[in-house]
Structures are given as structure tokens and as C-alpha cells.
C-alpha angles and dihedrals in degrees: 000000000000091000090049091053091050090050090051090051090050093052094045108139113272092224091058092050091047091053090052091050091049091052090052093047092048090054092062100038115123134193120231089243090059090065119097118250095262097065091039091055089049090053092049091047091058095053130082120240096266093049091047091054092048090052092046090052092056094083142349089250093056090045090055090049090050092051091050091049094049092046088053090050091047093051090046089054092050093048093048096044096045098040104032110021093047089069090060120089120250093022099106094102094054092050090047092054092049091048091053092047096049103035102031118018102037115016099085089057094045091048088051090057103260092139095137092066092048092049093049096049108029090090087072086066100052144351093211136354092265093064117111110240111223136183093264096052088046091052094047092047096048095048092048090045092053092045092050090050089060093050091047096048108029119062119226094234093059131195097058135150131325093268091057090048091052090049091052091048090053092049091051089049088054089048091052094045091049093049094049091047090054094045096049092059096062109105091232097047110143129187103212102175141356118177144135120251107190103299097345130085112221114205121184120185134166135198114203122214099027135089137187123185127171136195135179111249094194113061090188092066131066122250114274119277122264090256093051091050090050092050091046092050094049091050095047094047090053090053092050090050089058090056093045094050090045091049091236128149112221140163127175145135123250130187121219112178107313093337124098113201125196110202136165149149129220128212096197117111099298125237135163090265090090110038147128112237118201125184118186124193108195132184108194143122119282090253090062092048090050090050093051091048089052089051091054088049090054096239100116109090117222092215095069132064114257113266101222129132118235114274136184113196106070135142134159128194120183125195111191127187129178126208125189139164090258094051123033091209129007129215115286108253115202126194122184096204092179130000124210107251 
């Protein structure tokens, strides 16, 4: 009888045994989002950038895990570079670039909660924390970071509803605050004029010793959009600030898209002969004007979110002109940072 039972077990239908095995395997199946952060970080660390982004796009939970992982990697890079690499000779420039990235060009956005853009672009800055950050990786990262911010914050079918408009206003305020924070740190930053003209605030500043001039290299294409010009300007100013803080003279041409930019900084005794002239015309509430004046005074920390009540009426027009020893007056460069709808 025992032998008969064993034979029956042996000849049990395969389909029945398969169903039992499937039930057992389903009982122990796990989703990636059920894993603790440690294994998830290990998985992300083994993937290339494209694969990480594909995995992050699979669900909101995985995207949140990816942001947390990349922020951890970013902070590890900063800790290593500032606390270890600074002790090494000939590493001042790399630390200077990182300092400008973290404390000047990005922090206002990060403090405002734009972590997604940082997580998606920080890989342009480094592969691992031991990488040496250079001016080109800084430039590539910043430009992609600013471009991603636009995609994240501004809907494609613009104009949209009031909430979208307020979000755009806040992004442009962050753009303006970041630009002014970069400008004010140049050693030859000069506030020429600040006054009200009817409803508009007219702000005129100059930076001596630097120049930026751009030209379209492809006559078949239109000039870049206002947003592209703004992103280009922010990236180039950050690069010039590296040279200024490092006390380096530099002049070169860089191509971004179809635009060729000639930029440079001189270390000769500085006069107004070489300068960047910026004239802003701003329509905004008094609270916004007070905030921007505090930024130029250096009393608005980058590590905290901006304390500014929501506002509706807001527009910014920038007229930029570059003067250098090679050219008495450069071409007027206009950027409509934000139009009044």
C-alpha cells in the first residue's frame, strides 16, 4: 500500500504540481519598491545613467528612491571634494568650481524643492566622487540642469491655468535671484542705478573686466529662444566667476547649440573700458524688489527656501551689452525673461 501511494505521488499530473509551485512562488514575490533603501541604492549604483532613468520612470516610488540615491551621491561628492581633495596640491580650481555650483548656481533651486532636476542631471558632473570636477563638466551640468528645470516647471501647452502661471513666476524669480547672486560676487561688481520709473523698477549694474558676446553660427535658423538665452547666460556667468575667484585671465569662444559665444576676463588694471552692462526693467510687488535688493547685499542664504508671498503681476526685461578692448561697443543682447501676460 505504501509503495502504491508513492507511485501515485510520482505520477501526479504535472499541471497540478506546476500550479502548486506557482502559488508558492507568488507568495514570496517582492516589488523593487518593497526593498529597503540599501539594496535599492546598490541596484542604482550598478546601472548606467540611461538605465537608472528608465528604472526611475517606472513608478513614482522608484523615482523618489532615485532622487534620494542621487542626492546621497551628490552630498558624498561634496564631502569628499571639500574635505579630502582640498588637501591635495593643484586642486584649488576644482574646489572653486564645486563651491560655485553648490552655493551660487544651484542652491536656490534645490532649496525650493527642485530635486528632480538635480537628480536627473548631476551625473553630468561626475561618475563617482573621486572624479575631478573641471570647468567643462561644470558647464555641461549647469546648462542641462537649467534646461531640465524648464521642462519640469513649464508645461508644453503654455499658457495654461493660474497655478501654472504662478509656478512659472516662481521659477523666474529663482532665475533672477541666482543671476544676481552670481553677479554680486565678482570683484568688480558695480551697482550703477536703482530707481522706480512709474510702475517699473529700473536696475542698472556693471561688471568690469569681463565680456560676453554671442552670434548665431547658422543663418538658416532663428536666434535662440528667450529661455535658451537665459540658460546660456547663467552658465557663462558661472564660468567667468570661476576665473574671477581664481584670479585667472581667460578668453575663448564656446559653442552652445547654434550660438557661438566669445567670453573672457582680464586681470590687467580694470577700467570701464571692458565691462558687461546689464539693465533690468522689472514689474513686481515691493516684496520682490526688497528680496532682490537683499540678494545683491548678500543677506539671502542659498540654503533656505525664498520667503516670498505668491504674486501675479510680474515681468522682467534684460538688456545686456558687452564692451571690450577689441570692440568699443558690443551688440545689444535682449532677453525677455518673463513677459506680462
